[in-house]
DOMARLO-273253 format. One line per 3 residues: number of its first residue (from 1); their letters; for each residue x, y, z of N, C-alpha, C. Coordinates in pm, 1 decimal, padded with zeros to 6 digits. Example, Ala and Ser with C-alpha at 12.3 -4.5 7.8 and 13.67 -1.06 7.14 Angstrom:
2
1) AS) 01319.0 -00569.0 00780.0 01230.0 -00450.0 00780.0 01320.0 -00330.0 00780.0  01285.0 -00225.0 00708.0 01367.0 -00106.0 00714.0 01290.0 00003.0 00787.0;
END
This chain:
94
1) MGS) -05508.0 01198.6 10985.7 -05385.7 01249.6 10985.3 -05321.3 01144.1 10928.1  -05229.5 01225.0 10826.2 -05144.5 01147.8 10729.8 -05226.9 01134.4 10571.9  -05128.1 01096.2 10488.4 -05148.3 01083.6 10348.0 -05109.4 00939.7 10291.6;
4) PGT) -05162.8 00892.3 10202.4 -05147.4 00774.2 10110.1 -04962.7 00786.8 10107.7  -04884.2 00674.4 10124.7 -04756.8 00665.8 10160.3 -04699.2 00717.8 10262.8  -04725.6 00789.2 10354.4 -04679.9 00830.5 10478.4 -04663.2 00725.8 10568.8;
7) KMI) -04532.4 00733.3 10592.4 -04498.5 00593.6 10722.8 -04563.1 00636.1 10852.8  -04646.3 00542.7 10883.4 -04720.7 00540.3 11018.4 -04625.3 00498.8 11123.3  -04662.4 00512.9 11247.1 -04621.3 00471.6 11365.3 -04752.7 00492.5 11456.5;
10) RLV) -04759.4 00358.3 11556.6 -04883.4 00323.8 11616.8 -04830.5 00348.3 11777.6  -04918.2 00445.1 11815.5 -04896.9 00472.9 11955.9 -04995.9 00431.5 12059.5  -04976.4 00339.1 12160.5 -05089.0 00279.1 12254.5 -05091.3 00329.0 12379.1;
13) SSD) -05218.0 00388.8 12403.4 -05222.6 00498.2 12549.8 -05246.2 00400.6 12632.1  -05220.9 00427.7 12780.2 -05231.3 00327.4 12885.8 -05379.8 00259.3 12915.1  -05468.8 00308.3 12836.8 -05567.1 00212.1 12840.4 -05601.3 00129.7 12706.9;
16) SRA) -05491.8 00083.0 12637.4 -05467.7 00030.8 12527.5 -05521.8 00059.7 12405.1  -05564.4 00206.7 12391.7 -05621.8 00218.5 12250.9 -05498.3 00263.4 12157.5  -05518.2 00207.9 12066.7 -05385.6 00248.8 11936.6 -05435.3 00367.4 11852.3;
19) FDV) -05318.6 00452.1 11832.6 -05338.7 00544.3 11744.9 -05225.2 00547.6 11641.5  -05259.6 00557.7 11516.6 -05158.7 00557.4 11377.4 -05146.6 00704.4 11358.3  -05028.4 00762.5 11366.0 -04989.2 00893.3 11335.9 -04856.2 00895.9 11241.0;
22) PEK) -04838.1 00969.7 11167.7 -04736.3 01002.3 11070.1 -04599.3 00981.8 11163.3  -04495.7 00931.1 11117.7 -04360.6 00904.3 11155.5 -04325.0 01054.9 11182.3  -04287.9 01129.0 11065.0 -04240.4 01253.0 11065.8 -04350.2 01364.3 11146.4;
25) IIA) -04448.2 01372.8 11187.1 -04500.8 01450.8 11253.7 -04464.9 01401.8 11410.9  -04464.5 01290.8 11465.9 -04455.6 01258.0 11590.0 -04327.9 01259.1 11635.3  -04244.4 01251.1 11558.5 -04091.5 01219.4 11542.7 -04039.1 01408.9 11595.3;
28) AAS) -04080.3 01473.8 11503.9 -04086.3 01626.8 11526.7 -04122.6 01700.3 11653.0  -04222.3 01620.4 11691.3 -04306.7 01664.2 11808.3 -04238.0 01607.9 11947.4  -04193.9 01485.1 11930.4 -04158.6 01420.6 12047.6 -04012.8 01359.9 12063.4;
31) GTI) -03922.4 01409.3 12105.9 -03770.4 01389.5 12116.3 -03774.5 01256.5 12173.0  -03854.6 01226.4 12283.2 -03842.2 01093.3 12317.6 -03867.1 00966.9 12242.4  -03989.5 01021.7 12166.5 -04023.9 00906.8 12063.3 -03930.6 00914.5 11937.6;
34) KSM) -03904.0 01020.6 11900.3 -03796.6 01002.5 11789.6 -03666.0 00916.8 11846.4  -03602.8 00937.5 11949.0 -03489.0 00846.7 11997.8 -03553.5 00704.4 11969.9  -03662.2 00690.9 12055.9 -03733.9 00535.0 12051.9 -03714.8 00468.6 11907.2;
37) LNA) -03776.6 00564.3 11802.3 -03769.9 00526.4 11662.1 -03622.6 00507.7 11581.9  -03548.5 00593.8 11628.6 -03410.5 00585.1 11597.4 -03335.1 00445.5 11639.2  -03350.4 00435.4 11751.9 -03279.8 00330.7 11831.5 -03341.7 00186.3 11775.8;
40) GHA) -03459.9 00172.5 11726.3 -03539.3 00067.8 11684.4 -03597.9 00018.5 11782.0  -03648.0 00096.3 11887.0 -03696.7 00034.6 12001.2 -03864.6 00061.1 11997.8  -03914.0 00075.5 11858.5 -04034.9 00105.2 11844.0 -04108.9 00012.6 11727.7;
43) ADA) -04068.2 -00089.1 11688.5 -04094.9 -00180.1 11587.9 -04227.4 -00179.2 11526.1  -04310.4 -00243.7 11650.0 -04466.5 -00249.0 11619.4 -04528.0 -00126.2 11667.1  -04500.8 -00084.0 11802.3 -04593.3 00032.7 11861.7 -04510.2 00091.3 11977.5;
46) VPI) -04561.8 00205.7 11992.5 -04479.8 00294.0 12083.1 -04577.4 00309.2 12196.5  -04556.2 00253.5 12316.2 -04659.1 00241.5 12436.3 -04626.3 00377.1 12504.8  -04711.7 00455.4 12533.8 -04759.7 00575.0 12595.4 -04797.4 00536.0 12726.2;
49) PNV) -04735.6 00477.0 12815.7 -04793.9 00408.1 12972.0 -04864.0 00517.2 13055.0  -04845.2 00596.9 13058.0 -04882.3 00719.5 13159.6 -05004.8 00797.8 13100.5  -05053.5 00804.0 12985.1 -05111.3 00877.9 12887.3 -05247.9 00821.9 12902.6;
52) TAA) -05360.7 00887.1 12901.4 -05484.5 00800.9 12863.9 -05536.2 00836.5 12735.4  -05606.2 00743.6 12674.8 -05686.5 00772.8 12526.7 -05732.3 00938.8 12478.1  -05825.7 00962.5 12609.6 -05886.2 01090.6 12602.4 -05765.5 01198.4 12594.5;
55) TLT) -05627.4 01175.6 12658.2 -05550.0 01290.9 12672.1 -05464.1 01306.7 12531.6  -05428.9 01153.1 12511.3 -05340.4 01128.6 12378.0 -05430.2 01178.2 12255.3  -05572.1 01165.3 12274.4 -05630.2 01247.5 12126.1 -05618.7 01339.8 12147.7;
58) RVL) -05651.5 01449.5 12244.9 -05595.4 01601.7 12253.2 -05486.0 01617.8 12209.8  -05375.4 01568.1 12266.1 -05232.9 01596.2 12232.8 -05212.9 01576.3 12089.8  -05261.4 01496.7 12010.7 -05229.2 01431.5 11858.7 -05325.2 01528.4 11783.9;
61) DYV) -05444.3 01581.3 11830.2 -05541.4 01703.3 11783.6 -05442.0 01836.8 11746.5  -05370.4 01857.0 11880.1 -05302.7 01969.8 11891.8 -05184.4 01988.1 11792.1  -05119.1 01871.1 11797.5 -04980.5 01830.3 11697.9 -05028.7 01846.8 11564.4;
64) EKH) -05133.6 01772.2 11526.3 -05174.3 01779.1 11399.6 -05220.2 01904.4 11352.9  -05292.4 01991.0 11411.1 -05384.8 02141.8 11368.9 -05204.0 02219.0 11335.7  -05085.0 02194.1 11451.0 -05008.7 02311.7 11413.4 -04905.7 02205.5 11355.7;
67) SDD) -04895.6 02075.9 11315.6 -04774.3 02033.8 11227.3 -04705.2 02086.1 11116.6  -04781.6 02167.7 11040.6 -04720.3 02225.4 10924.1 -04633.3 02350.5 10973.1  -04629.0 02396.5 11072.4 -04578.2 02521.0 11094.0 -04467.3 02507.8 11051.2;
70) DLD) -04353.8 02442.3 11117.7 -04225.8 02442.4 11055.8 -04169.3 02303.5 11051.4  -04218.6 02182.1 11004.8 -04192.3 02071.8 10958.1 -04074.5 02100.8 10860.3  -04092.1 02162.5 10756.6 -04021.6 02148.1 10633.2 -03886.1 02225.4 10683.4;
73) AGG) -03870.6 02301.4 10762.1 -03765.5 02365.8 10828.6 -03699.8 02306.2 10901.1  -03714.0 02180.7 10947.0 -03649.2 02073.2 11050.6 -03685.4 02134.2 11207.3  -03790.1 02224.9 11189.0 -03782.7 02259.5 11366.1 -03919.8 02230.1 11425.8;
76) CSF) -03995.0 02266.3 11492.0 -04124.5 02234.0 11579.1 -04138.9 02343.3 11615.9  -04168.3 02445.6 11603.7 -04223.2 02598.5 11637.9 -04357.4 02598.8 11719.4  -04416.2 02511.7 11726.4 -04529.4 02495.2 11771.0 -04530.9 02443.5 11921.8;
79) LPR) -04470.4 02375.5 11942.6 -04427.4 02350.9 12081.8 -04334.4 02441.1 12171.5  -04391.0 02439.9 12296.6 -04333.2 02537.3 12383.5 -04177.9 02495.8 12434.1  -04119.6 02604.7 12447.7 -03970.4 02555.3 12459.1 -03947.3 02670.5 12611.5;
82) ADR) -03844.0 02602.2 12683.9 -03802.3 02698.4 12804.6 -03762.8 02818.9 12772.2  -03690.8 02865.4 12672.0 -03655.6 02991.8 12618.2 -03787.6 03083.2 12552.3  -03901.3 03007.9 12536.3 -03994.7 03061.1 12442.7 -04150.6 02985.7 12492.4;
85) PPR) -04157.9 03034.7 12635.5 -04258.8 02969.9 12732.9 -04399.6 03026.2 12626.2  -04524.1 02942.2 12649.3 -04653.2 02984.6 12589.2 -04688.7 03119.3 12628.2  -04763.3 03184.4 12519.0 -04798.8 03290.8 12565.4 -04858.7 03339.6 12667.4;
88) QLR) -04977.9 03229.1 12720.6 -05021.0 03220.1 12832.5 -04959.5 03249.6 12963.1  -04835.1 03178.1 12952.4 -04731.6 03152.6 13073.2 -04668.8 03293.5 13087.0  -04620.0 03342.7 12959.0 -04547.5 03471.1 12975.3 -04641.4 03599.4 13020.2;
91) RGL) -04767.7 03611.6 12959.9 -04822.3 03681.9 13063.0 -04876.0 03684.6 13228.0  -04851.7 03540.6 13267.7 -04896.8 03515.5 13402.8 -04751.0 03546.6 13466.0  -04621.5 03562.0 13397.7 -04507.2 03550.3 13471.6 -04471.4 03739.6 13472.6;
94) R) -04562.1 03806.6 13385.3 -04533.4 03936.7 13423.5 -04580.1 04014.8 13544.0;
END
């Protein structure tokens, strides 16, 4: 994840495993992390206290896979929103 010259952010899971991820991608995917970065509360690392390394790995894989979808347009179309639920959920609501 990331290319040379990309600003990286370190996420630390509840079981103390560290993940270095591109700031641009994680800030687009997580409003909470973006707010922490903008407020200067994530100088060294961003703790993710309720998420294990196994779960965080899966989330980051998903974010990486879909990160190019809409970042250049300033959006994050790969993340579900209340007004646009995931396809599986829409089928279940019918």
